[in-house]
Short mmCIF file of the C-alpha atoms (twelve columns), coordinates in Angstrom:
data_MODEL
# 
_entry.id   MODEL 
# 
loop_
_atom_site.group_PDB 
_atom_site.id 
_atom_site.type_symbol 
_atom_site.label_atom_id 
_atom_site.label_alt_id 
_atom_site.label_comp_id 
_atom_site.label_asym_id 
_atom_site.label_seq_id 
_atom_site.Cartn_x 
_atom_site.Cartn_y 
_atom_site.Cartn_z 
_atom_site.pdbx_PDB_model_num 
ATOM 1   C CA . UNK A 1   -90.621  -43.084 -18.721 1 
ATOM 2   C CA . UNK A 2   -93.982  -43.601 -17.002 1 
ATOM 3   C CA . UNK A 3   -97.150  -44.022 -18.999 1 
ATOM 4   C CA . UNK A 4   -98.258  -40.559 -17.836 1 
ATOM 5   C CA . UNK A 5   -94.976  -39.085 -19.117 1 
ATOM 6   C CA . UNK A 6   -95.358  -41.035 -22.370 1 
ATOM 7   C CA . UNK A 7   -98.868  -39.626 -22.850 1 
ATOM 8   C CA . UNK A 8   -97.665  -36.104 -22.096 1 
ATOM 9   C CA . UNK A 9   -94.832  -36.519 -24.640 1 
ATOM 10  C CA . UNK A 10  -97.259  -37.733 -27.327 1 
ATOM 11  C CA . UNK A 11  -99.529  -34.767 -26.613 1 
ATOM 12  C CA . UNK A 12  -96.568  -32.407 -27.000 1 
ATOM 13  C CA . UNK A 13  -95.565  -34.165 -30.236 1 
ATOM 14  C CA . UNK A 14  -99.131  -33.758 -31.534 1 
ATOM 15  C CA . UNK A 15  -99.105  -30.048 -30.693 1 
ATOM 16  C CA . UNK A 16  -95.819  -29.514 -32.522 1 
ATOM 17  C CA . UNK A 17  -97.190  -30.977 -35.736 1 
ATOM 18  C CA . UNK A 18  -96.672  -34.735 -35.445 1 
ATOM 19  C CA . UNK A 19  -100.059 -35.765 -36.834 1 
ATOM 20  C CA . UNK A 20  -99.382  -39.440 -36.111 1 
ATOM 21  C CA . UNK A 21  -98.897  -38.785 -32.389 1 
ATOM 22  C CA . UNK A 22  -102.646 -38.742 -31.766 1 
ATOM 23  C CA . UNK A 23  -102.968 -42.069 -33.603 1 
ATOM 24  C CA . UNK A 24  -100.251 -43.545 -31.347 1 
ATOM 25  C CA . UNK A 25  -101.917 -42.008 -28.306 1 
ATOM 26  C CA . UNK A 26  -105.420 -43.392 -28.850 1 
ATOM 27  C CA . UNK A 27  -104.637 -47.067 -28.062 1 
ATOM 28  C CA . UNK A 28  -102.928 -46.015 -24.831 1 
ATOM 29  C CA . UNK A 29  -105.789 -43.798 -23.598 1 
ATOM 30  C CA . UNK A 30  -108.635 -45.838 -25.085 1 
ATOM 31  C CA . UNK A 31  -109.501 -47.637 -21.831 1 
ATOM 32  C CA . UNK A 32  -109.861 -44.371 -19.933 1 
ATOM 33  C CA . UNK A 33  -111.912 -42.824 -22.748 1 
ATOM 34  C CA . UNK A 34  -114.082 -45.953 -22.742 1 
ATOM 35  C CA . UNK A 35  -114.591 -45.577 -18.974 1 
ATOM 36  C CA . UNK A 36  -115.604 -41.921 -19.440 1 
ATOM 37  C CA . UNK A 37  -117.962 -42.741 -22.303 1 
ATOM 38  C CA . UNK A 38  -119.511 -45.611 -20.348 1 
ATOM 39  C CA . UNK A 39  -120.092 -43.309 -17.376 1 
ATOM 40  C CA . UNK A 40  -121.781 -40.740 -19.617 1 
ATOM 41  C CA . UNK A 41  -123.975 -43.241 -21.424 1 
ATOM 42  C CA . UNK A 42  -124.976 -45.008 -18.204 1 
ATOM 43  C CA . UNK A 43  -126.767 -41.763 -17.324 1 
ATOM 44  C CA . UNK A 44  -128.676 -41.723 -20.601 1 
ATOM 45  C CA . UNK A 45  -132.023 -43.316 -21.324 1 
ATOM 46  C CA . UNK A 46  -131.824 -47.045 -22.156 1 
ATOM 47  C CA . UNK A 47  -132.866 -46.629 -25.799 1 
ATOM 48  C CA . UNK A 48  -130.150 -44.037 -26.517 1 
ATOM 49  C CA . UNK A 49  -128.870 -44.561 -30.059 1 
ATOM 50  C CA . UNK A 50  -125.268 -43.502 -29.458 1 
ATOM 51  C CA . UNK A 51  -123.069 -46.405 -28.301 1 
ATOM 52  C CA . UNK A 52  -119.888 -46.197 -26.214 1 
ATOM 53  C CA . UNK A 53  -117.573 -46.851 -29.167 1 
ATOM 54  C CA . UNK A 54  -119.418 -44.268 -31.261 1 
ATOM 55  C CA . UNK A 55  -119.038 -41.653 -28.530 1 
ATOM 56  C CA . UNK A 56  -115.304 -42.395 -28.284 1 
ATOM 57  C CA . UNK A 57  -114.890 -42.151 -32.057 1 
ATOM 58  C CA . UNK A 58  -116.819 -38.878 -32.262 1 
ATOM 59  C CA . UNK A 59  -114.641 -37.529 -29.443 1 
ATOM 60  C CA . UNK A 60  -111.509 -38.595 -31.314 1 
ATOM 61  C CA . UNK A 61  -112.731 -36.902 -34.499 1 
ATOM 62  C CA . UNK A 62  -113.387 -33.685 -32.573 1 
ATOM 63  C CA . UNK A 63  -109.910 -33.885 -31.040 1 
ATOM 64  C CA . UNK A 64  -108.311 -34.283 -34.460 1 
ATOM 65  C CA . UNK A 65  -110.417 -31.491 -35.979 1 
ATOM 66  C CA . UNK A 66  -109.511 -28.968 -33.283 1 
ATOM 67  C CA . UNK A 67  -105.815 -28.159 -33.606 1 
ATOM 68  C CA . UNK A 68  -106.180 -25.227 -31.199 1 
ATOM 69  C CA . UNK A 69  -106.550 -27.667 -28.285 1 
ATOM 70  C CA . UNK A 70  -103.362 -27.743 -26.269 1 
ATOM 71  C CA . UNK A 71  -103.595 -30.377 -23.535 1 
ATOM 72  C CA . UNK A 72  -100.766 -29.873 -21.050 1 
ATOM 73  C CA . UNK A 73  -100.725 -33.398 -19.665 1 
ATOM 74  C CA . UNK A 74  -102.701 -36.629 -19.311 1 
ATOM 75  C CA . UNK A 75  -105.260 -35.182 -16.875 1 
ATOM 76  C CA . UNK A 76  -105.829 -32.116 -19.014 1 
ATOM 77  C CA . UNK A 77  -106.303 -34.367 -22.067 1 
ATOM 78  C CA . UNK A 78  -108.971 -36.394 -20.237 1 
ATOM 79  C CA . UNK A 79  -110.641 -33.199 -19.031 1 
ATOM 80  C CA . UNK A 80  -110.852 -31.944 -22.628 1 
ATOM 81  C CA . UNK A 81  -112.154 -35.359 -23.741 1 
ATOM 82  C CA . UNK A 82  -114.843 -35.317 -21.028 1 
ATOM 83  C CA . UNK A 83  -115.941 -31.866 -22.119 1 
ATOM 84  C CA . UNK A 84  -116.110 -32.982 -25.769 1 
ATOM 85  C CA . UNK A 85  -118.176 -36.045 -24.819 1 
ATOM 86  C CA . UNK A 86  -120.622 -33.834 -22.947 1 
ATOM 87  C CA . UNK A 87  -120.888 -31.532 -25.978 1 
ATOM 88  C CA . UNK A 88  -121.483 -34.494 -28.293 1 
ATOM 89  C CA . UNK A 89  -124.281 -35.835 -26.084 1 
ATOM 90  C CA . UNK A 90  -125.877 -32.396 -25.755 1 
ATOM 91  C CA . UNK A 91  -125.715 -31.916 -29.536 1 
ATOM 92  C CA . UNK A 92  -127.199 -35.399 -29.974 1 
ATOM 93  C CA . UNK A 93  -130.022 -34.546 -27.538 1 
ATOM 94  C CA . UNK A 94  -130.722 -31.237 -29.287 1 
ATOM 95  C CA . UNK A 95  -130.848 -32.920 -32.687 1 
ATOM 96  C CA . UNK A 96  -133.228 -35.581 -31.403 1 
ATOM 97  C CA . UNK A 97  -135.413 -32.945 -29.755 1 
ATOM 98  C CA . UNK A 98  -135.499 -30.892 -32.965 1 
ATOM 99  C CA . UNK A 99  -136.365 -34.014 -34.922 1 
ATOM 100 C CA . UNK A 100 -139.297 -34.733 -32.660 1 
ATOM 101 C CA . UNK A 101 -140.254 -31.036 -32.477 1 
ATOM 102 C CA . UNK A 102 -140.080 -30.814 -28.745 1 
ATOM 103 C CA . UNK A 103 -140.826 -34.458 -28.068 1 
ATOM 104 C CA . UNK A 104 -139.486 -36.378 -25.128 1 
ATOM 105 C CA . UNK A 105 -136.644 -34.653 -23.368 1 
ATOM 106 C CA . UNK A 106 -133.437 -36.570 -22.852 1 
ATOM 107 C CA . UNK A 107 -133.033 -37.377 -19.180 1 
ATOM 108 C CA . UNK A 108 -129.716 -37.447 -17.389 1 
ATOM 109 C CA . UNK A 109 -129.831 -38.859 -13.883 1 
ATOM 110 C CA . UNK A 110 -127.543 -36.773 -11.719 1 
ATOM 111 C CA . UNK A 111 -125.375 -38.570 -9.222  1 
ATOM 112 C CA . UNK A 112 -126.424 -38.131 -5.629  1 
ATOM 113 C CA . UNK A 113 -123.009 -36.638 -4.937  1 
ATOM 114 C CA . UNK A 114 -123.650 -33.875 -7.490  1 
ATOM 115 C CA . UNK A 115 -127.172 -32.906 -6.594  1 
ATOM 116 C CA . UNK A 116 -129.210 -34.603 -3.921  1 
ATOM 117 C CA . UNK A 117 -132.658 -34.323 -5.418  1 
ATOM 118 C CA . UNK A 118 -135.099 -35.198 -2.691  1 
ATOM 119 C CA . UNK A 119 -137.426 -37.068 -4.992  1 
ATOM 120 C CA . UNK A 120 -134.647 -38.806 -6.963  1 
ATOM 121 C CA . UNK A 121 -135.978 -37.609 -10.338 1 
ATOM 122 C CA . UNK A 122 -133.769 -37.424 -13.396 1 
ATOM 123 C CA . UNK A 123 -132.609 -34.086 -14.693 1 
ATOM 124 C CA . UNK A 124 -132.905 -33.062 -18.316 1 
ATOM 125 C CA . UNK A 125 -129.475 -33.122 -20.034 1 
ATOM 126 C CA . UNK A 126 -130.264 -29.909 -21.887 1 
ATOM 127 C CA . UNK A 127 -131.361 -28.196 -18.657 1 
ATOM 128 C CA . UNK A 128 -128.126 -29.302 -17.003 1 
ATOM 129 C CA . UNK A 129 -126.082 -28.034 -19.949 1 
ATOM 130 C CA . UNK A 130 -127.873 -24.674 -19.830 1 
ATOM 131 C CA . UNK A 131 -127.347 -24.451 -16.056 1 
ATOM 132 C CA . UNK A 132 -123.644 -25.238 -16.501 1 
ATOM 133 C CA . UNK A 133 -123.465 -22.507 -19.139 1 
ATOM 134 C CA . UNK A 134 -124.957 -20.025 -16.680 1 
ATOM 135 C CA . UNK A 135 -122.585 -21.213 -13.962 1 
ATOM 136 C CA . UNK A 136 -119.668 -20.807 -16.362 1 
ATOM 137 C CA . UNK A 137 -120.632 -17.176 -16.958 1 
ATOM 138 C CA . UNK A 138 -120.748 -16.624 -13.171 1 
ATOM 139 C CA . UNK A 139 -117.707 -18.677 -12.216 1 
ATOM 140 C CA . UNK A 140 -115.783 -20.458 -14.945 1 
ATOM 141 C CA . UNK A 141 -113.608 -22.374 -12.492 1 
ATOM 142 C CA . UNK A 142 -116.610 -23.841 -10.664 1 
ATOM 143 C CA . UNK A 143 -118.064 -24.979 -13.990 1 
ATOM 144 C CA . UNK A 144 -114.730 -26.653 -14.869 1 
ATOM 145 C CA . UNK A 145 -114.740 -28.389 -11.465 1 
ATOM 146 C CA . UNK A 146 -118.224 -29.795 -12.177 1 
ATOM 147 C CA . UNK A 147 -117.180 -30.983 -15.635 1 
ATOM 148 C CA . UNK A 148 -114.067 -32.693 -14.320 1 
ATOM 149 C CA . UNK A 149 -115.624 -34.206 -11.197 1 
ATOM 150 C CA . UNK A 150 -119.062 -35.198 -12.465 1 
ATOM 151 C CA . UNK A 151 -118.525 -35.760 -16.157 1 
ATOM 152 C CA . UNK A 152 -114.815 -36.585 -16.213 1 
ATOM 153 C CA . UNK A 153 -114.925 -38.731 -13.086 1 
ATOM 154 C CA . UNK A 154 -111.785 -37.130 -11.677 1 
ATOM 155 C CA . UNK A 155 -111.043 -37.156 -7.957  1 
ATOM 156 C CA . UNK A 156 -110.521 -33.971 -5.965  1 
ATOM 157 C CA . UNK A 157 -106.756 -34.479 -6.269  1 
ATOM 158 C CA . UNK A 158 -106.871 -35.089 -10.034 1 
ATOM 159 C CA . UNK A 159 -109.127 -32.066 -10.531 1 
ATOM 160 C CA . UNK A 160 -106.736 -29.991 -8.442  1 
ATOM 161 C CA . UNK A 161 -103.822 -31.062 -10.616 1 
ATOM 162 C CA . UNK A 162 -105.711 -30.559 -13.898 1 
ATOM 163 C CA . UNK A 163 -106.762 -27.026 -12.957 1 
ATOM 164 C CA . UNK A 164 -103.568 -26.075 -11.126 1 
ATOM 165 C CA . UNK A 165 -105.376 -25.112 -7.920  1 
ATOM 166 C CA . UNK A 166 -105.367 -26.501 -4.397  1 
ATOM 167 C CA . UNK A 167 -107.438 -29.510 -3.362  1 
ATOM 168 C CA . UNK A 168 -109.151 -27.314 -0.779  1 
ATOM 169 C CA . UNK A 169 -110.198 -24.820 -3.462  1 
ATOM 170 C CA . UNK A 170 -111.554 -27.656 -5.616  1 
ATOM 171 C CA . UNK A 171 -113.535 -29.037 -2.661  1 
ATOM 172 C CA . UNK A 172 -115.013 -25.609 -1.910  1 
ATOM 173 C CA . UNK A 173 -115.855 -24.912 -5.570  1 
ATOM 174 C CA . UNK A 174 -117.442 -28.390 -5.828  1 
ATOM 175 C CA . UNK A 175 -119.586 -27.761 -2.732  1 
ATOM 176 C CA . UNK A 176 -120.736 -24.336 -3.929  1 
ATOM 177 C CA . UNK A 177 -121.372 -25.489 -7.518  1 
ATOM 178 C CA . UNK A 178 -123.478 -28.454 -6.330  1 
ATOM 179 C CA . UNK A 179 -125.645 -26.151 -4.218  1 
ATOM 180 C CA . UNK A 180 -126.001 -23.645 -7.055  1 
ATOM 181 C CA . UNK A 181 -126.918 -26.346 -9.590  1 
ATOM 182 C CA . UNK A 182 -129.393 -27.885 -7.169  1 
ATOM 183 C CA . UNK A 183 -131.151 -24.533 -6.859  1 
ATOM 184 C CA . UNK A 184 -131.109 -23.937 -10.621 1 
ATOM 185 C CA . UNK A 185 -132.402 -27.382 -11.556 1 
ATOM 186 C CA . UNK A 186 -135.124 -27.637 -8.919  1 
ATOM 187 C CA . UNK A 187 -136.768 -24.249 -9.447  1 
# 
């Protein structure tokens, strides 16, 4: 049994009521979750109070507390985890902004591959989240492609597999979503 098959089996066990399956799964997927969390936090401001381990633990808690999640396989699990990490960071940014009553906005530098901002400025995490929400209402699949590619760090092939669509469709959705987000975030 490959590690991918082992992860898929543990996910299935978790879904069928084996509450210990997620505890057995965490050590196996921890390195990938750590890589995702590191990628997210690298985009945050240097004085960000949430650490990599804290983000992983909050993600784990959200996974445990949401029994309606039904990851189909390893890639789908990591896609869900990436989405939860993004939600945690957005919630963290909103709480900090509320605390400061509209103080400094949390900046998230967007990768050049996502949006080529001519002046290289950082984009507000909350603005990006709002733009992704609007994109999701227009085209849910394109929003999922952005989450998986940009936030989850998945390749075109991995995104294709996670969403069950062709690589060509993922590439086209990625291209269109980047252009749309660029327009939304540079208005």
